[in-house]
N, CA, C and O atoms as a Tripos MOL2 file, in Angstrom:
@<TRIPOS>MOLECULE
protein
  296   295    74     0     0
PROTEIN
NO_CHARGES

@<TRIPOS>ATOM
      1 N          78.3140   92.1210  116.0580 N.3       1 LEU1
      2 CA         77.8850   93.1280  116.2070 C.3       1 LEU1
      3 C          77.1150   93.3420  117.5360 C.2       1 LEU1
      4 O          77.3280   94.2770  118.3080 O.2       1 LEU1
      5 N          76.4720   92.6570  117.6580 N.am      2 GLU2
      6 CA         75.5170   92.9410  118.8800 C.3       2 GLU2
      7 C          76.0990   92.8720  120.4160 C.2       2 GLU2
      8 O          75.7490   93.4510  121.4450 O.2       2 GLU2
      9 N          77.5340   91.5530  120.0270 N.am      3 ALA3
     10 CA         78.1770   92.0540  121.0560 C.3       3 ALA3
     11 C          78.8350   93.1390  121.4770 C.2       3 ALA3
     12 O          79.0950   93.2130  122.6780 O.2       3 ALA3
     13 N          79.1470   93.9600  120.7870 N.am      4 LEU4
     14 CA         79.8260   95.4420  120.2620 C.3       4 LEU4
     15 C          78.9210   96.2150  120.8320 C.2       4 LEU4
     16 O          79.4330   97.0350  121.5950 O.2       4 LEU4
     17 N          77.6530   96.2740  120.7460 N.am      5 LYS5
     18 CA         77.0160   96.8830  120.7990 C.3       5 LYS5
     19 C          76.1190   97.0490  122.4250 C.2       5 LYS5
     20 O          75.4290   97.9650  122.8740 O.2       5 LYS5
     21 N          76.5250   95.6880  122.9950 N.am      6 GLY6
     22 CA         76.1450   95.5240  124.3800 C.3       6 GLY6
     23 C          74.5250   95.2880  124.2150 C.2       6 GLY6
     24 O          73.7270   95.9600  124.8700 O.2       6 GLY6
     25 N          74.0770   94.1970  123.2110 N.am      7 GLU7
     26 CA         72.5640   94.2280  123.0780 C.3       7 GLU7
     27 C          72.7970   92.6490  123.7570 C.2       7 GLU7
     28 O          72.6570   91.6000  123.1280 O.2       7 GLU7
     29 N          73.0970   92.7420  124.8700 N.am      8 GLY8
     30 CA         72.8260   91.1980  125.6840 C.3       8 GLY8
     31 C          74.2560   90.7530  126.1800 C.2       8 GLY8
     32 O          75.2270   91.1750  125.5530 O.2       8 GLY8
     33 N          74.4700   89.8200  127.4070 N.am      9 THR9
     34 CA         75.1770   89.0890  127.5850 C.3       9 THR9
     35 C          76.4490   88.1480  126.4570 C.2       9 THR9
     36 O          75.9800   87.8660  125.3550 O.2       9 THR9
     37 N          77.3550   87.8720  126.6060 N.am     10 VAL10
     38 CA         77.9870   86.8650  126.3000 C.3      10 VAL10
     39 C          77.0350   85.6800  125.9700 C.2      10 VAL10
     40 O          76.5160   85.2750  124.9300 O.2      10 VAL10
     41 N          77.0120   85.2380  127.4330 N.am     11 SER11
     42 CA         76.3000   83.7760  127.0090 C.3      11 SER11
     43 C          74.7740   84.1180  126.6010 C.2      11 SER11
     44 O          74.1240   83.1070  126.3320 O.2      11 SER11
     45 N          74.1510   85.2000  126.5120 N.am     12 GLU12
     46 CA         72.9930   85.0850  125.9960 C.3      12 GLU12
     47 C          73.1100   85.3790  124.3600 C.2      12 GLU12
     48 O          72.2010   84.9590  123.6450 O.2      12 GLU12
     49 N          73.6800   85.7470  124.0570 N.am     13 LEU13
     50 CA         74.1890   85.7870  122.7630 C.3      13 LEU13
     51 C          74.5850   84.5800  122.0310 C.2      13 LEU13
     52 O          73.9020   84.0900  121.1310 O.2      13 LEU13
     53 N          75.7500   84.0960  122.4570 N.am     14 ALA14
     54 CA         76.1300   82.6800  122.4200 C.3      14 ALA14
     55 C          75.1600   81.6630  122.3770 C.2      14 ALA14
     56 O          75.2240   80.9040  121.4090 O.2      14 ALA14
     57 N          73.8540   81.3910  123.6080 N.am     15 SER15
     58 CA         72.5600   80.9180  123.4870 C.3      15 SER15
     59 C          72.1020   81.2450  122.1620 C.2      15 SER15
     60 O          72.1960   80.2850  121.3980 O.2      15 SER15
     61 N          71.5690   82.4430  121.5710 N.am     16 ARG16
     62 CA         70.6130   82.8260  120.4120 C.3      16 ARG16
     63 C          71.2360   82.3890  119.0790 C.2      16 ARG16
     64 O          70.4750   82.0520  118.1710 O.2      16 ARG16
     65 N          72.5500   82.3700  118.8980 N.am     17 PHE17
     66 CA         73.3380   82.1760  117.6740 C.3      17 PHE17
     67 C          74.3070   80.9200  117.5880 C.2      17 PHE17
     68 O          75.3160   80.7500  116.9030 O.2      17 PHE17
     69 N          73.5950   79.9990  118.6150 N.am     18 ASP18
     70 CA         74.1750   78.8990  118.9120 C.3      18 ASP18
     71 C          75.8410   78.4980  118.8330 C.2      18 ASP18
     72 O          76.3220   77.3930  118.5830 O.2      18 ASP18
     73 N          76.4700   79.6370  119.0990 N.am     19 VAL19
     74 CA         78.2790   79.3440  119.3800 C.3      19 VAL19
     75 C          78.2230   79.4840  120.7460 C.2      19 VAL19
     76 O          77.3800   79.7980  121.5860 O.2      19 VAL19
     77 N          79.5130   79.1190  120.7080 N.am     20 HIS20
     78 CA         80.2860   78.8320  121.9130 C.3      20 HIS20
     79 C          81.1370   80.2500  122.2730 C.2      20 HIS20
     80 O          82.0520   80.7560  121.6220 O.2      20 HIS20
     81 N          80.5670   80.6830  123.4380 N.am     21 PRO21
     82 CA         80.7120   82.0490  124.0020 C.3      21 PRO21
     83 C          82.4490   82.9810  123.7370 C.2      21 PRO21
     84 O          82.7220   84.1820  123.7360 O.2      21 PRO21
     85 N          83.2700   81.7900  123.5490 N.am     22 THR22
     86 CA         84.6500   82.0050  123.5750 C.3      22 THR22
     87 C          84.5800   82.4170  122.0430 C.2      22 THR22
     88 O          85.2570   83.3910  121.7110 O.2      22 THR22
     89 N          83.8620   81.7990  121.1300 N.am     23 MET23
     90 CA         83.9790   82.3370  119.8200 C.3      23 MET23
     91 C          83.1070   83.4010  119.8130 C.2      23 MET23
     92 O          83.0690   83.7590  118.6360 O.2      23 MET23
     93 N          82.3310   84.1590  120.5140 N.am     24 ILE24
     94 CA         81.9960   85.4010  120.4560 C.3      24 ILE24
     95 C          82.7210   86.6370  120.8070 C.2      24 ILE24
     96 O          82.6750   87.7910  120.3800 O.2      24 ILE24
     97 N          83.6010   85.8610  121.9780 N.am     25 ASN25
     98 CA         84.9250   87.2180  122.7340 C.3      25 ASN25
     99 C          85.5830   87.2290  121.8050 C.2      25 ASN25
    100 O          85.8650   88.4060  121.5820 O.2      25 ASN25
    101 N          86.2580   86.2480  120.7020 N.am     26 GLN26
    102 CA         87.2610   85.9810  119.6120 C.3      26 GLN26
    103 C          86.9720   87.1640  118.6290 C.2      26 GLN26
    104 O          87.6220   88.1790  118.3810 O.2      26 GLN26
    105 N          85.7400   86.6780  118.1370 N.am     27 TRP27
    106 CA         85.4540   87.5510  117.1820 C.3      27 TRP27
    107 C          85.0390   88.9910  117.3330 C.2      27 TRP27
    108 O          84.8550   89.6730  116.3240 O.2      27 TRP27
    109 N          84.8200   89.6870  119.0280 N.am     28 LYS28
    110 CA         84.5350   90.8110  119.1740 C.3      28 LYS28
    111 C          86.3610   91.6730  119.3850 C.2      28 LYS28
    112 O          86.6770   92.8010  119.0070 O.2      28 LYS28
    113 N          86.9010   91.0350  119.8260 N.am     29 ARG29
    114 CA         88.3610   91.5110  120.1070 C.3      29 ARG29
    115 C          89.0930   91.1040  118.8100 C.2      29 ARG29
    116 O          90.0260   91.8710  118.5720 O.2      29 ARG29
    117 N          88.9400   90.1270  117.9110 N.am     30 ALA30
    118 CA         89.5400   90.9240  116.3430 C.3      30 ALA30
    119 C          88.8690   91.9180  115.6500 C.2      30 ALA30
    120 O          89.5590   92.4050  114.7550 O.2      30 ALA30
    121 N          87.4090   92.5300  115.7950 N.am     31 LEU31
    122 CA         87.1600   93.1340  114.9820 C.3      31 LEU31
    123 C          87.7140   94.7520  115.9500 C.2      31 LEU31
    124 O          88.1630   95.6990  115.3050 O.2      31 LEU31
    125 N          87.6080   94.8120  117.2120 N.am     32 LEU32
    126 CA         88.2600   95.8560  117.6210 C.3      32 LEU32
    127 C          89.6320   96.1380  117.4200 C.2      32 LEU32
    128 O          90.0790   97.2740  117.5760 O.2      32 LEU32
    129 N          90.5250   94.8960  116.9880 N.am     33 ASP33
    130 CA         91.6770   95.0050  117.1670 C.3      33 ASP33
    131 C          91.8950   95.4610  115.7550 C.2      33 ASP33
    132 O          92.6290   96.4360  115.5940 O.2      33 ASP33
    133 N          91.2720   94.8000  114.5600 N.am     34 GLY34
    134 CA         91.5710   95.2420  113.0590 C.3      34 GLY34
    135 C          90.9010   96.6680  112.4940 C.2      34 GLY34
    136 O          91.3590   97.1890  111.4780 O.2      34 GLY34
    137 N          89.5280   97.3970  113.3940 N.am     35 ALA35
    138 CA         88.7180   98.0000  112.8200 C.3      35 ALA35
    139 C          89.5490   98.9310  112.7800 C.2      35 ALA35
    140 O          89.1300   99.6340  111.8610 O.2      35 ALA35
    141 N          90.6380   99.4890  113.2580 N.am     36 SER36
    142 CA         91.8440  100.6110  113.1220 C.3      36 SER36
    143 C          92.1860  100.7090  111.6770 C.2      36 SER36
    144 O          91.9760  101.7780  111.1040 O.2      36 SER36
    145 N          92.5990   99.8810  111.1480 N.am     37 GLY37
    146 CA         92.8370   99.5480  110.1710 C.3      37 GLY37
    147 C          92.2660  100.0100  108.6210 C.2      37 GLY37
    148 O          92.8560  100.3880  107.6090 O.2      37 GLY37
    149 N          90.8980   99.8010  108.9290 N.am     38 VAL38
    150 CA         89.8450  100.1800  108.1390 C.3      38 VAL38
    151 C          90.1490  101.9300  107.7070 C.2      38 VAL38
    152 O          90.0420  102.3150  106.5430 O.2      38 VAL38
    153 N          90.5500  102.8960  108.9020 N.am     39 PHE39
    154 CA         90.6760  104.6740  109.0430 C.3      39 PHE39
    155 C          92.5510  104.0840  108.3500 C.2      39 PHE39
    156 O          92.5510  103.8650  107.1380 O.2      39 PHE39
    157 N          93.3310  103.9660  108.7600 N.am     40 GLU40
    158 CA         94.4950  104.2520  108.4440 C.3      40 GLU40
    159 C          94.6370  104.8990  106.5530 C.2      40 GLU40
    160 O          93.8850  104.7510  105.5900 O.2      40 GLU40
    161 N          95.9830  105.6270  106.7250 N.am     41 ARG41
    162 CA         95.7770  106.0750  105.1120 C.3      41 ARG41
    163 C          96.8220  104.9900  104.9020 C.2      41 ARG41
    164 O          97.4920  104.3400  105.7050 O.2      41 ARG41
    165 N          96.7340  104.9980  103.1550 N.am     42 GLY42
    166 CA         97.5130  103.9530  102.6870 C.3      42 GLY42
    167 C          97.2150  102.4740  102.1340 C.2      42 GLY42
    168 O          97.9370  101.6810  101.5290 O.2      42 GLY42
    169 N          95.7400  102.3920  102.6140 N.am     43 GLY43
    170 CA         95.1680  101.1010  102.1920 C.3      43 GLY43
    171 C          96.1700   99.7510  102.4700 C.2      43 GLY43
    172 O          97.1520   99.8140  103.2090 O.2      43 GLY43
    173 N          95.7760   98.6020  101.7970 N.am     44 ARG44
    174 CA         96.3010   97.7880  102.5450 C.3      44 ARG44
    175 C          97.7980   97.5060  101.8630 C.2      44 ARG44
    176 O          98.2930   97.9970  100.8480 O.2      44 ARG44
    177 N          98.4300   96.3450  102.9850 N.am     45 LYS45
    178 CA         99.7400   96.2580  102.6180 C.3      45 LYS45
    179 C          99.4300   95.0320  101.7400 C.2      45 LYS45
    180 O          98.6520   94.0830  101.8350 O.2      45 LYS45
    181 N         100.6430   95.5610  100.5690 N.am     46 ALA46
    182 CA        100.4630   93.8630   99.5620 C.3      46 ALA46
    183 C         100.9760   92.8270  100.4270 C.2      46 ALA46
    184 O         101.7200   93.0290  101.3870 O.2      46 ALA46
    185 N         100.4940   91.5870   99.9970 N.am     47 PRO47
    186 CA        100.6170   90.5750  100.9830 C.3      47 PRO47
    187 C         102.3150   90.2360  100.4610 C.2      47 PRO47
    188 O         102.7820   90.8120   99.4780 O.2      47 PRO47
    189 N         103.1140   89.2350  101.2690 N.am     48 VAL48
    190 CA        103.8600   88.6670  101.0290 C.3      48 VAL48
    191 C         103.9270   87.1930   99.9540 C.2      48 VAL48
    192 O         103.1210   86.2630   99.9930 O.2      48 VAL48
    193 N         104.7640   87.2770   99.3060 N.am     49 ILE49
    194 CA        104.3640   86.2230   97.9270 C.3      49 ILE49
    195 C         105.7740   85.3850   98.6900 C.2      49 ILE49
    196 O         106.7950   86.0290   98.9360 O.2      49 ILE49
    197 N         105.6830   84.1130   98.9670 N.am     50 ASP50
    198 CA        106.5470   83.2750   98.8940 C.3      50 ASP50
    199 C         106.5590   82.4200   97.2550 C.2      50 ASP50
    200 O         105.7780   81.6090   96.7570 O.2      50 ASP50
    201 N         107.8480   83.0600   96.7540 N.am     51 GLU51
    202 CA        107.8060   82.1260   95.4990 C.3      51 GLU51
    203 C         107.9730   80.9850   95.5330 C.2      51 GLU51
    204 O         107.3760   80.3900   94.6360 O.2      51 GLU51
    205 N         108.8100   80.0930   96.5040 N.am     52 ASP52
    206 CA        109.2600   78.8710   96.4510 C.3      52 ASP52
    207 C         107.7310   78.0540   96.7190 C.2      52 ASP52
    208 O         107.4320   77.0470   96.0780 O.2      52 ASP52
    209 N         106.7650   78.7090   97.8460 N.am     53 GLN53
    210 CA        105.8550   77.7900   98.0570 C.3      53 GLN53
    211 C         104.7010   77.7050   96.6890 C.2      53 GLN53
    212 O         104.2200   76.7070   96.1510 O.2      53 GLN53
    213 N         104.5390   78.8390   96.4600 N.am     54 VAL54
    214 CA        103.8810   78.6330   94.9030 C.3      54 VAL54
    215 C         104.3450   77.8890   93.8460 C.2      54 VAL54
    216 O         103.5800   77.2400   93.1320 O.2      54 VAL54
    217 N         105.7050   77.9350   93.6630 N.am     55 ARG55
    218 CA        106.3510   76.9170   93.1310 C.3      55 ARG55
    219 C         105.4920   75.3260   93.3450 C.2      55 ARG55
    220 O         104.8270   74.6700   92.5430 O.2      55 ARG55
    221 N         105.8050   75.1130   94.6020 N.am     56 ASP56
    222 CA        105.7700   73.8890   94.9870 C.3      56 ASP56
    223 C         104.4900   73.6430   95.0270 C.2      56 ASP56
    224 O         104.1690   72.6920   94.3150 O.2      56 ASP56
    225 N         103.3000   74.3470   95.8220 N.am     57 LEU57
    226 CA        101.9080   74.1740   95.1970 C.3      57 LEU57
    227 C         101.3450   74.2120   94.1040 C.2      57 LEU57
    228 O         100.1250   74.0840   94.2070 O.2      57 LEU57
    229 N         101.9090   74.3990   92.5700 N.am     58 HIS58
    230 CA        102.0540   74.5100   91.4300 C.3      58 HIS58
    231 C         101.9960   72.9550   91.1250 C.2      58 HIS58
    232 O         101.1380   72.2510   90.5930 O.2      58 HIS58
    233 N         103.1360   72.7180   91.6210 N.am     59 ALA59
    234 CA        103.7510   71.1430   91.3290 C.3      59 ALA59
    235 C         102.9400   70.0880   91.9510 C.2      59 ALA59
    236 O         102.6120   69.0000   91.4800 O.2      59 ALA59
    237 N         102.6130   70.7330   93.3740 N.am     60 LYS60
    238 CA        101.2700   69.3510   93.7520 C.3      60 LYS60
    239 C         100.2890   69.4630   93.0420 C.2      60 LYS60
    240 O          99.9310   68.4530   92.4360 O.2      60 LYS60
    241 N          99.5880   70.6060   92.8880 N.am     61 ARG61
    242 CA         98.4540   70.5480   91.7870 C.3      61 ARG61
    243 C          98.5800   69.9430   90.7040 C.2      61 ARG61
    244 O          97.5170   69.4530   90.3210 O.2      61 ARG61
    245 N          99.6580   69.7260   89.8800 N.am     62 GLY62
    246 CA        100.2480   69.2150   88.2680 C.3      62 GLY62
    247 C         100.0910   67.5770   88.6930 C.2      62 GLY62
    248 O          99.5430   66.7780   87.9340 O.2      62 GLY62
    249 N         100.6860   67.1660   90.1020 N.am     63 GLU63
    250 CA        100.5110   65.9360   90.6990 C.3      63 GLU63
    251 C          99.1570   65.3640   90.7640 C.2      63 GLU63
    252 O          98.9090   64.2430   90.3190 O.2      63 GLU63
    253 N          98.2810   66.1220   91.3140 N.am     64 MET64
    254 CA         96.6700   65.8310   91.6420 C.3      64 MET64
    255 C          96.0750   65.7130   90.1590 C.2      64 MET64
    256 O          95.1900   64.8630   90.0640 O.2      64 MET64
    257 N          96.3080   66.2210   89.2950 N.am     65 ALA65
    258 CA         95.6500   66.6450   88.1890 C.3      65 ALA65
    259 C          96.0920   65.1330   87.3590 C.2      65 ALA65
    260 O          95.2760   64.6350   86.5840 O.2      65 ALA65
    261 N          97.2040   64.5890   87.5560 N.am     66 VAL66
    262 CA         97.7990   63.5430   86.3050 C.3      66 VAL66
    263 C          96.5870   62.2820   87.6150 C.2      66 VAL66
    264 O          95.8170   61.3880   87.2620 O.2      66 VAL66
    265 N          96.8280   62.6350   88.6820 N.am     67 ALA67
    266 CA         96.2670   61.3110   89.4390 C.3      67 ALA67
    267 C          95.0860   61.3300   88.8220 C.2      67 ALA67
    268 O          94.6580   60.4570   88.0670 O.2      67 ALA67
    269 N          94.4670   62.4880   89.1900 N.am     68 ASN68
    270 CA         93.2330   62.6770   89.2800 C.3      68 ASN68
    271 C          92.4270   61.8700   87.4920 C.2      68 ASN68
    272 O          91.4660   61.1290   87.2840 O.2      68 ASN68
    273 N          93.0050   62.2440   86.9810 N.am     69 SER69
    274 CA         92.9950   61.8440   85.2430 C.3      69 SER69
    275 C          93.3180   60.3730   85.3020 C.2      69 SER69
    276 O          92.6360   59.6830   84.5450 O.2      69 SER69
    277 N          94.0150   59.8830   85.8750 N.am     70 PHE70
    278 CA         94.5580   58.1590   85.5890 C.3      70 PHE70
    279 C          93.5330   57.9410   86.1940 C.2      70 PHE70
    280 O          92.9530   57.1130   85.4910 O.2      70 PHE70
    281 N          92.4420   58.3110   87.7290 N.am     71 LEU71
    282 CA         91.7280   57.5270   88.0610 C.3      71 LEU71
    283 C          90.2850   57.6110   87.4680 C.2      71 LEU71
    284 O          89.3930   56.7840   87.6540 O.2      71 LEU71
    285 N          90.2050   58.8020   86.6890 N.am     72 LYS72
    286 CA         89.0500   58.6150   85.8420 C.3      72 LYS72
    287 C          88.6760   57.6520   84.6620 C.2      72 LYS72
    288 O          87.5700   57.2380   84.3150 O.2      72 LYS72
    289 N          90.3090   57.3470   83.9910 N.am     73 GLU73
    290 CA         90.2760   56.3970   83.0590 C.3      73 GLU73
    291 C          90.3670   54.9330   83.1900 C.2      73 GLU73
    292 O          90.5000   54.1240   82.2720 O.2      73 GLU73
    293 N          90.2570   54.6430   84.7660 N.am     74 ARG74
    294 CA         90.0600   53.2160   85.0720 C.3      74 ARG74
    295 C          88.7490   52.7650   84.8470 C.2      74 ARG74
    296 O          88.4540   51.5900   85.0650 O.2      74 ARG74
@<TRIPOS>BOND
     1     1     2 1
     2     2     3 1
     3     3     4 2
     4     3     5 am
     5     5     6 1
     6     6     7 1
     7     7     8 2
     8     7     9 am
     9     9    10 1
    10    10    11 1
    11    11    12 2
    12    11    13 am
    13    13    14 1
    14    14    15 1
    15    15    16 2
    16    15    17 am
    17    17    18 1
    18    18    19 1
    19    19    20 2
    20    19    21 am
    21    21    22 1
    22    22    23 1
    23    23    24 2
    24    23    25 am
    25    25    26 1
    26    26    27 1
    27    27    28 2
    28    27    29 am
    29    29    30 1
    30    30    31 1
    31    31    32 2
    32    31    33 am
    33    33    34 1
    34    34    35 1
    35    35    36 2
    36    35    37 am
    37    37    38 1
    38    38    39 1
    39    39    40 2
    40    39    41 am
    41    41    42 1
    42    42    43 1
    43    43    44 2
    44    43    45 am
    45    45    46 1
    46    46    47 1
    47    47    48 2
    48    47    49 am
    49    49    50 1
    50    50    51 1
    51    51    52 2
    52    51    53 am
    53    53    54 1
    54    54    55 1
    55    55    56 2
    56    55    57 am
    57    57    58 1
    58    58    59 1
    59    59    60 2
    60    59    61 am
    61    61    62 1
    62    62    63 1
    63    63    64 2
    64    63    65 am
    65    65    66 1
    66    66    67 1
    67    67    68 2
    68    67    69 am
    69    69    70 1
    70    70    71 1
    71    71    72 2
    72    71    73 am
    73    73    74 1
    74    74    75 1
    75    75    76 2
    76    75    77 am
    77    77    78 1
    78    78    79 1
    79    79    80 2
    80    79    81 am
    81    81    82 1
    82    82    83 1
    83    83    84 2
    84    83    85 am
    85    85    86 1
    86    86    87 1
    87    87    88 2
    88    87    89 am
    89    89    90 1
    90    90    91 1
    91    91    92 2
    92    91    93 am
    93    93    94 1
    94    94    95 1
    95    95    96 2
    96    95    97 am
    97    97    98 1
    98    98    99 1
    99    99   100 2
   100    99   101 am
   101   101   102 1
   102   102   103 1
   103   103   104 2
   104   103   105 am
   105   105   106 1
   106   106   107 1
   107   107   108 2
   108   107   109 am
   109   109   110 1
   110   110   111 1
   111   111   112 2
   112   111   113 am
   113   113   114 1
   114   114   115 1
   115   115   116 2
   116   115   117 am
   117   117   118 1
   118   118   119 1
   119   119   120 2
   120   119   121 am
   121   121   122 1
   122   122   123 1
   123   123   124 2
   124   123   125 am
   125   125   126 1
   126   126   127 1
   127   127   128 2
   128   127   129 am
   129   129   130 1
   130   130   131 1
   131   131   132 2
   132   131   133 am
   133   133   134 1
   134   134   135 1
   135   135   136 2
   136   135   137 am
   137   137   138 1
   138   138   139 1
   139   139   140 2
   140   139   141 am
   141   141   142 1
   142   142   143 1
   143   143   144 2
   144   143   145 am
   145   145   146 1
   146   146   147 1
   147   147   148 2
   148   147   149 am
   149   149   150 1
   150   150   151 1
   151   151   152 2
   152   151   153 am
   153   153   154 1
   154   154   155 1
   155   155   156 2
   156   155   157 am
   157   157   158 1
   158   158   159 1
   159   159   160 2
   160   159   161 am
   161   161   162 1
   162   162   163 1
   163   163   164 2
   164   163   165 am
   165   165   166 1
   166   166   167 1
   167   167   168 2
   168   167   169 am
   169   169   170 1
   170   170   171 1
   171   171   172 2
   172   171   173 am
   173   173   174 1
   174   174   175 1
   175   175   176 2
   176   175   177 am
   177   177   178 1
   178   178   179 1
   179   179   180 2
   180   179   181 am
   181   181   182 1
   182   182   183 1
   183   183   184 2
   184   183   185 am
   185   185   186 1
   186   186   187 1
   187   187   188 2
   188   187   189 am
   189   189   190 1
   190   190   191 1
   191   191   192 2
   192   191   193 am
   193   193   194 1
   194   194   195 1
   195   195   196 2
   196   195   197 am
   197   197   198 1
   198   198   199 1
   199   199   200 2
   200   199   201 am
   201   201   202 1
   202   202   203 1
   203   203   204 2
   204   203   205 am
   205   205   206 1
   206   206   207 1
   207   207   208 2
   208   207   209 am
   209   209   210 1
   210   210   211 1
   211   211   212 2
   212   211   213 am
   213   213   214 1
   214   214   215 1
   215   215   216 2
   216   215   217 am
   217   217   218 1
   218   218   219 1
   219   219   220 2
   220   219   221 am
   221   221   222 1
   222   222   223 1
   223   223   224 2
   224   223   225 am
   225   225   226 1
   226   226   227 1
   227   227   228 2
   228   227   229 am
   229   229   230 1
   230   230   231 1
   231   231   232 2
   232   231   233 am
   233   233   234 1
   234   234   235 1
   235   235   236 2
   236   235   237 am
   237   237   238 1
   238   238   239 1
   239   239   240 2
   240   239   241 am
   241   241   242 1
   242   242   243 1
   243   243   244 2
   244   243   245 am
   245   245   246 1
   246   246   247 1
   247   247   248 2
   248   247   249 am
   249   249   250 1
   250   250   251 1
   251   251   252 2
   252   251   253 am
   253   253   254 1
   254   254   255 1
   255   255   256 2
   256   255   257 am
   257   257   258 1
   258   258   259 1
   259   259   260 2
   260   259   261 am
   261   261   262 1
   262   262   263 1
   263   263   264 2
   264   263   265 am
   265   265   266 1
   266   266   267 1
   267   267   268 2
   268   267   269 am
   269   269   270 1
   270   270   271 1
   271   271   272 2
   272   271   273 am
   273   273   274 1
   274   274   275 1
   275   275   276 2
   276   275   277 am
   277   277   278 1
   278   278   279 1
   279   279   280 2
   280   279   281 am
   281   281   282 1
   282   282   283 1
   283   283   284 2
   284   283   285 am
   285   285   286 1
   286   286   287 1
   287   287   288 2
   288   287   289 am
   289   289   290 1
   290   290   291 1
   291   291   292 2
   292   291   293 am
   293   293   294 1
   294   294   295 1
   295   295   296 2
@<TRIPOS>SUBSTRUCTURE
     1 LEU1         2 RESIDUE 1 A LEU
     2 GLU2         6 RESIDUE 1 A GLU
     3 ALA3        10 RESIDUE 1 A ALA
     4 LEU4        14 RESIDUE 1 A LEU
     5 LYS5        18 RESIDUE 1 A LYS
     6 GLY6        22 RESIDUE 1 A GLY
     7 GLU7        26 RESIDUE 1 A GLU
     8 GLY8        30 RESIDUE 1 A GLY
     9 THR9        34 RESIDUE 1 A THR
    10 VAL10       38 RESIDUE 1 A VAL
    11 SER11       42 RESIDUE 1 A SER
    12 GLU12       46 RESIDUE 1 A GLU
    13 LEU13       50 RESIDUE 1 A LEU
    14 ALA14       54 RESIDUE 1 A ALA
    15 SER15       58 RESIDUE 1 A SER
    16 ARG16       62 RESIDUE 1 A ARG
    17 PHE17       66 RESIDUE 1 A PHE
    18 ASP18       70 RESIDUE 1 A ASP
    19 VAL19       74 RESIDUE 1 A VAL
    20 HIS20       78 RESIDUE 1 A HIS
    21 PRO21       82 RESIDUE 1 A PRO
    22 THR22       86 RESIDUE 1 A THR
    23 MET23       90 RESIDUE 1 A MET
    24 ILE24       94 RESIDUE 1 A ILE
    25 ASN25       98 RESIDUE 1 A ASN
    26 GLN26      102 RESIDUE 1 A GLN
    27 TRP27      106 RESIDUE 1 A TRP
    28 LYS28      110 RESIDUE 1 A LYS
    29 ARG29      114 RESIDUE 1 A ARG
    30 ALA30      118 RESIDUE 1 A ALA
    31 LEU31      122 RESIDUE 1 A LEU
    32 LEU32      126 RESIDUE 1 A LEU
    33 ASP33      130 RESIDUE 1 A ASP
    34 GLY34      134 RESIDUE 1 A GLY
    35 ALA35      138 RESIDUE 1 A ALA
    36 SER36      142 RESIDUE 1 A SER
    37 GLY37      146 RESIDUE 1 A GLY
    38 VAL38      150 RESIDUE 1 A VAL
    39 PHE39      154 RESIDUE 1 A PHE
    40 GLU40      158 RESIDUE 1 A GLU
    41 ARG41      162 RESIDUE 1 A ARG
    42 GLY42      166 RESIDUE 1 A GLY
    43 GLY43      170 RESIDUE 1 A GLY
    44 ARG44      174 RESIDUE 1 A ARG
    45 LYS45      178 RESIDUE 1 A LYS
    46 ALA46      182 RESIDUE 1 A ALA
    47 PRO47      186 RESIDUE 1 A PRO
    48 VAL48      190 RESIDUE 1 A VAL
    49 ILE49      194 RESIDUE 1 A ILE
    50 ASP50      198 RESIDUE 1 A ASP
    51 GLU51      202 RESIDUE 1 A GLU
    52 ASP52      206 RESIDUE 1 A ASP
    53 GLN53      210 RESIDUE 1 A GLN
    54 VAL54      214 RESIDUE 1 A VAL
    55 ARG55      218 RESIDUE 1 A ARG
    56 ASP56      222 RESIDUE 1 A ASP
    57 LEU57      226 RESIDUE 1 A LEU
    58 HIS58      230 RESIDUE 1 A HIS
    59 ALA59      234 RESIDUE 1 A ALA
    60 LYS60      238 RESIDUE 1 A LYS
    61 ARG61      242 RESIDUE 1 A ARG
    62 GLY62      246 RESIDUE 1 A GLY
    63 GLU63      250 RESIDUE 1 A GLU
    64 MET64      254 RESIDUE 1 A MET
    65 ALA65      258 RESIDUE 1 A ALA
    66 VAL66      262 RESIDUE 1 A VAL
    67 ALA67      266 RESIDUE 1 A ALA
    68 ASN68      270 RESIDUE 1 A ASN
    69 SER69      274 RESIDUE 1 A SER
    70 PHE70      278 RESIDUE 1 A PHE
    71 LEU71      282 RESIDUE 1 A LEU
    72 LYS72      286 RESIDUE 1 A LYS
    73 GLU73      290 RESIDUE 1 A GLU
    74 ARG74      294 RESIDUE 1 A ARG
């Protein structure tokens, strides 16, 4: 927010908050690009859910749970 307000140069802010200046520029750009979405009508769009990916992730979680249980018993 300080970068948006102009309360110091990017270099000064990066030094003060111990982050790389590029990160400050990226955060500032992301905020400016996405800020208009807060005021748009209709709210957020529903996320697109990939059912195949969900199924694969559930299967993987099941495999990991079985492996974890097996390793705990050893």
